N, C-alpha and C positions, 0 to 999 in steps of 0.2 A: 501420719497418724500416731507415730511413735514419739512425737514431741510432747514435752511436759507443758500442758496448756492450763488455762485459767480454771477449768473444772477440776483438774488434778490438784492444783494448789488449794482450791476450796475444800476438796475432800480431805486433804492433809490437815488443813486448819481445823476442820470439824473433828478429826480424830484427836488432835491435840486438845481441843476444847473438851471433848468427851473425857479424856484422861484427867484433865485439870478438875472438871466438875465432879468426876468420880472420886478423886482424892478429897475434895472439899466435902462431898456428901459423906464420905467415910469418917472424916475428922469431926464434922458437925452434923450429926444425923437429926438433931432437933430442929434444924432450920428447913422449913418447907420450900424455900426459894431454891436451895441446892437440889432438892428432890425434883422440882419442876424443871430446872435447867438440865438435870441429868436425863429426865424423860424426853425432853425436846431434843437434846443432842443425840441421844440414842436413835430416836425416830429419824432425825435429819441424816445421821450417818448411815443408817440402814437404807433410806431412800436414795442417797447418793451412791452407795455401793451397788444397790440393785440396778440403778440406771446405768452405772458404769459397766456392769456385767452385760446388760441388754445391748448397749451400744457397741461394746467391744465384740460381743458374740456375732454381730453382723459381719465382721471382717476377719476375725481370727478366734482362736480358742483361749478364752480368759483363764489363766492359771492352769491351762492344760485340760480344762473340762471338756469331755468329748461328746456330750449329748446335745444335738441340735445347736451347735455353735459353728463358727466360720461359715455362715450361711452363704455369703456371696461367692467365695471360692468353690464351695461344694456344689453350687448351682450356677456355675459360670456359663454353661452351655445354654441354659434357659434364659439367663440374663442377656447373653449376646444375641440370641434369637429375638428376644423382646425388643432390644435396642434396634436391631435391623428392621424388624417389623414396624416399629414406631417411625423409623426414618422413612420407610416405604409408604406408609399410610398417611402420615402427617405432613411430610415434606415433599415426597417424590411420587405421589399418586398421579396417574395420568390426568385426572380431572383437574387437580390443583396446578399441575404444570401447565396445562392448556389455559387455565383461567389466568394464571400469572403472566403467561406470554401474551395472551390477548389483551390484557390490561396495559401492557407495556408498549408504548408507541416507539418501537425501535427505529423506524425509518426517520421520524422527526428528530429523534436524538442523534442519529447518525448524520443527518443533514446539518444540524446545528454544530455538531462537532467538526464536520468538514468545512464549514464556513469560516472557522477560526483561521486567521492567516498562518499561524505557526503549524497548525494541523495540516492545512492545505500544502504548505511547504514540505512538510514531512511526507505526505502522500506523493507529491511530485518527485521528491528525492528518491523514495523507495521504488517508484515505478521506473524512473530513469536508470537507477542502478541495476534494476532487474533487466531492462532492455539492453544496457551496455554489456552486462554479463552474458546474456544470451547471444548478442551480436558477436562478442569475442569468441564464442564457441562455434560460430558458423564456419563450416568448411566450404569456402566459396567455389572451389573446383567441383566438389561433389554436388552442390546445389545447382551450379550452372549446367553440369552434365545431366542432372535429373530433369531440369525444366527446359533446357534448350530445344529438345525434340518437340515438346508441346508447343513452344513458341514458333518453331520452324513450321510445324503443321498448320498453325493458324496463319502464318505468313503465306504459305503455299495456297491456302484456301481463299485468300483475299484476291479479288479481281483487280488487277492493276489498271484495267481500262476504267472501271468505276472509280477507283481511287484517284486516278489522274483527272477524271472528269470533275469529281467533287473538289479536288484541290484547285483546279483551274477556276471552278465556279467561285470559290472563296477569294482567290487572288484577283478575279475580274470585278469584284465589287468596287464601286467607285472610291470608297474610303480606303480600301486596301491598295488600289492602283495608285492613288495619290501618295499614300504612305511609302510604297515601294519606290516611286519616282523621287520623292523627297529624300529618302535615304540614299539613293544613288547619287543625286546632286550633291548632298552633303559630303558623301564619301569623296567624290571627285574634287570638291572644294578643298577638303583637307589634304588630298593627295597632291594637288598642284599649288597650293598656297605656300607662301614663304620661301625661304632659301632652299628648303628641301625640294619643293616643287620645281624651282628653277634648275636645281642640280639634276633632276630627273630629265628635264627637257634637254639639258646640255649632253647628258649621257646618251639620249636617244639620237641627237644630231651627230654625235661622234660615231656611234655605231652605224648610222646611215652613211657617213662619209667612207667608212671602211668597206662597206658593201660595194661601193662604186669607185674603188681606187684603180681598177684596170678597165681597159676598153675605152670606147668613145665617151662614156659617162664620166670616167675618171679624168680623161683629158679635159673635158669641158669644166669639170669641177675645179681642176687645178688652175686653169686659166682664170676662172672667176675669183679664186682665192688670190692668185698672183696679181691680178689687176685691181684687187680690192673692191671688185664688183659685189662680192658676197662676203659679208662679215659674220662669222658664226656667232659671236657674242651678241651682236645686234639682232641677228635673226632669232636667237634663243629668247632674247628679251621681248621681241615683238610677239612671238608665239605665246610666251607666258602671259603677256598682258591680254592678248586676244582670247585665250582660253578662259581667263578669269572673268573678262567682260561677258563672254558668251554664257558662262555659268551663272553670272548675276542676272542676265536677261532671262535665262531659262527658269530661274527661281521665282520670277514674277508669276504668281498663280493666275493672274488676270490676263497675262500675255498670250500671244498666239503660239510662241515657241513651247510654252508649258503645255498648252492644249494639244499641240502636235505630238509632243513627247508622250503624253498620256495615251493618245490614240495609237501611237507606234508600239507602246508597251502592250496595250490590250490586243492589238492586232497580232503581235508576235505570240502572245499566249494562246490566242484562238487558233493560230496556225499549228502550234505545237499540239494543242488538244485534239485537233482534227487529223493529225498526221498518224497514220497507222504504224509507220516505222517507229514512232515514239513509244507507242504501247508495246510493240514487239521488243524494243530495247529494254523497257522496264521489266517485262516478263523474263527476258534473258538475264538481266541484272539480278532480279529476285531469285531465280533458280541458281545462279552462280553463288549468290550470297548464302544460300542455304547449303548447297553442296560442298562448299569450301569450309564449312564449319565456322563461319564468321559469327553466327548467332551465339554460339557457345563462348567464343572468345570475348565478344562484346559484353555478354552477360557476366562472365567471370571477372573481367576488368572493371566493370561498373560496380559489381558487388564488393570487390577487393578495395577499390578506391573509396567507396562509401564507408566501409568498415574501418579502413585505415584512417580516414579523415575524422571519423567520429571518435575513434579511440586515441588518436595521436595527441591532440591538444588538450590543454587544461579546460575544464568545463566552462569556466568564466570567459575564456577566449574563443571557444569553439562555437562558431556561428550556427553550424548544423545542430549541435546539441541544444543551443539556446532556442533555435526555431522549433525543434521537436518539443521542448519543454513548454514553450509558449502555446503551441497547438494543444498539448495536453491540458494546460491550465485553462484555456478557453473552453475546451470540451467539458472539463469538470464544472466550470461555472455554468455552462449551458445545461448540463444534466441537473444540477442543483436547482436552477431556475425552472426547468421544466417540471421537476418533481414537486416544486412548491406551488406552481400555478395550475398544473394539469391534475385535477383531483382524481379523475378516472385512472390515469396512468399511475398516479401515486398509490391509489388503492390497490391496483394490480401488483405493483412492486412490493407494497406492504404485505399483501397476502402471501406473496412468494417468499419474502424474508421470514415471516412468521411460520410458514410451513417448514422451511429449512431448519429454523431454530427449534421448532417443536419436534421435528423428526430427530434432530441431533440430541435434544434433551432426553427423548425417550430411549435413544440408543445408549446414551450415557448413564441412564438410570441403573441398569444392571451392573455397569462397571463401578459406579459409586457404591452401590450396596455390597458388591463383592470386596471392594477395597476396605470398606468399613468393617466387614466381617473378618477379613484377614488381619486387619489392624488389632481388633479386639482379641482375636484368637492368639495373636502373637505375644500378648502381654503375659507376664508372670502373675501369680496370685498377688504378690506384693504390689506390682505396678497397677493391677486392676483395682485393688483396694485403695491405693493412693489416688487413682484417677477419680473414683467415686467420692472418696472421703474429702478430697480437696474442694469439691463442689458444694458439700453440705457440712463442712467442718463447724461453721458458726452455729448452725442449727443443732448439731449433735452436742456441742458444748452447752447450749442453753437447755437442751433436754436433761442433761445431767445436773445442771444447776437447779432447774425447776424441780427435779426429783428431791434434792436436798431441801429446797425451800418448802415444798409441799409436805415432805416428811416432817419437818420441824413444826409446821402449822398444825398438821394432824396430831402430832405428839402433844402440842400445847392443849388443844381441845380435848384430847383423850384423857390427859392427866386430870383436868378439872371434872370431866365426866365421871371418872373413877372416884374422885374425891367426894362427889355428890352421892354416888351410889353407896360408898362405904359408910357415909354418915347416916 
């Protein structure tokens, strides 16, 4: 407000005009026009000076005049209280806050924001980074020690007889029986097929020969080999071919061998299920499993391997990371879809969100008002004047200009009125 503005320039021009007209009036007193101009310039100059004084007195003491000037600095406490009160009543009142929050469909806005692929990617990245950070902070030994006892108690409470019975019930289902037999047949085919299968049979026959090198069996085996009655290579080839043929026959699901194998498998499972020694062995194994602390070791190793694998590889190459991210992405889509289609659920969530925002806004009301008060109280008188004056500078300039204009107009009409009265 200390800048030389348009109103100051106008006042200077008026003062110069007053001096010029005063000189002309002194030199040529017989001309009424100079008397009119002098009257108008005087009135305009007085109006401009009066309004300059009035505007300046709002912010400081014009020419050091001490009475009822510098109004804003002298009443700054009342001004600050009024500003804070206006902020509280006009912008931060509880009713207006509640009305504004209720009118805002925050949930719909949030859902539309989350649907954007870039925003969704941002959410996934932030969640995954948070999970990775928390997983990196896990003390696997401490977690395993803390939870192993609980798991051990759960294992000890479990009835191994019921568990075995349920397991056998699942395995004895026809589709599971066929699946188990098929897997066994495929394993044996892979085990005996090709050169590796032939080599395994050769190794078996070689070990068999070594077992019977001494005694009567060794003598008979030596005679058979010496007289070429027994050829190990030919015997190995025959056994290999017969095994593969047998496995092919067993693979025929419509054949008798396959049906017999299924029955044999189911009969073996039922014998195991009904054997009391089997349940006792399971109970003994369970107790040993717990007493030896194997639960804690398994839990610790599993947690450590999980954490190391998740943190070791680059995110783009880490299958576990990608799987977790995919699960989270699907869950986000499912939540968005449910919120969009289930109006009742959406209404409940919306009410919850609005309640949280409303409570947060009310809690923040006092903080905002206190910050506003401290900000205004921390300003110097000059800073406070500039803060207010900058907002109304144009209006203040026009007030001063209008004072000069109105003063000149009043002087013009007053001059002619005096002329009429004097005549």
